[in-house]
C-alpha positions in Angstrom: 60.8 124.7 130.8 62.7 123.0 128.2 63.7 119.1 128.0 66.5 117.2 128.6 68.9 117.0 125.6 69.4 113.1 126.0 71.7 113.2 122.9 74.1 115.8 124.7 74.2 113.8 128.2 74.9 111.0 126.4 77.9 112.9 124.8 78.9 114.3 128.0 78.4 110.6 129.8 80.6 108.8 127.1 83.2 111.8 127.5 83.6 111.4 131.3 83.3 107.9 130.8 86.4 107.9 128.2 87.9 110.1 130.7 87.9 107.7 133.8 89.0 104.6 131.9 92.1 106.3 130.7 92.8 107.4 133.9 92.4 103.5 135.2 94.5 102.7 132.5 97.1 105.1 133.4 96.9 104.0 137.2 97.6 100.5 135.9 100.2 101.1 134.1 101.7 103.1 136.4 101.3 100.9 139.3 102.7 97.8 137.1 105.8 100.0 136.1 106.8 100.5 139.2 105.8 97.3 141.2 107.9 94.7 142.2 107.7 91.0 140.9 108.0 88.3 142.5 111.0 87.4 140.6 112.4 90.9 141.1 111.9 90.4 144.3 113.5 86.8 144.2 116.6 88.0 142.5 117.0 90.8 145.1 117.1 88.7 147.8 119.6 86.0 146.0 122.1 89.0 145.4 121.6 90.0 149.2 122.0 86.6 150.4 125.4 86.2 148.5 126.7 89.5 149.7 125.6 88.7 153.3 127.7 85.5 153.1 130.6 87.2 151.3 130.6 90.0 154.6 130.3 87.2 156.7 133.3 85.4 155.1 135.2 89.0 155.4 134.3 89.5 159.0 135.6 86.1 160.2 138.9 86.9 158.5 139.3 89.9 160.3 138.2 88.6 163.6 141.3 85.7 162.7 143.8 88.2 161.7 146.6 89.0 165.2 146.2 92.4 166.3 149.3 94.5 167.3 149.9 93.4 170.4 150.1 89.5 169.4 152.9 90.5 166.3 154.6 92.2 168.9 154.5 89.2 171.1 155.7 87.3 168.2 158.4 89.3 167.4 159.5 89.1 170.7 159.3 85.3 170.9 161.1 85.3 167.8 163.7 87.6 169.3 164.2 84.9 172.1 164.5 82.1 170.0 167.1 83.6 167.7 169.2 84.2 170.7 168.9 80.8 171.9 169.9 79.5 168.4 172.5 81.6 168.8 174.1 80.5 172.0 173.7 76.9 171.0 175.8 77.7 167.6 178.1 78.9 169.9 178.2 75.9 172.2 178.1 73.6 169.3 181.0 75.8 167.7 183.5 75.2 170.9 182.2 71.6 170.8 183.6 70.9 167.3 186.6 72.5 168.2 187.2 70.6 171.4 186.5 67.2 169.5 188.7 68.4 166.7 191.5 68.6 169.0 190.7 65.2 170.3 190.7 63.8 167.1 193.8 65.7 166.1 195.4 64.5 169.7 194.2 60.6 169.2 195.8 61.1 165.7 198.6 61.8 166.6 199.5 59.8 169.7 198.4 56.5 167.4 200.9 57.4 165.5 203.6 58.0 167.8 203.1 54.4 169.5 
């Protein structure tokens, strides 16, 4: 039985140790590459908060907009008001013509006396 070649065993152990350390270095590099840092997470959280505020403002604006039924109701009310204004205009015109005739009458009657 031969003795153990300690030089060969040491070389084999050194190669295994170097491969193991290269594996650990690669693992650390890979995890650091894909790990989100606290600063990156804070930036993303800030952007998400800004986006959430923007979406909330848009939702509030859309909730406060009138719907089709409300717009139709406004149109109906405006048409009713337009008819009322037209009636008032007609009454004012007839009152104006009456006042003009009364004025003419008073001017002519005063001139005769």
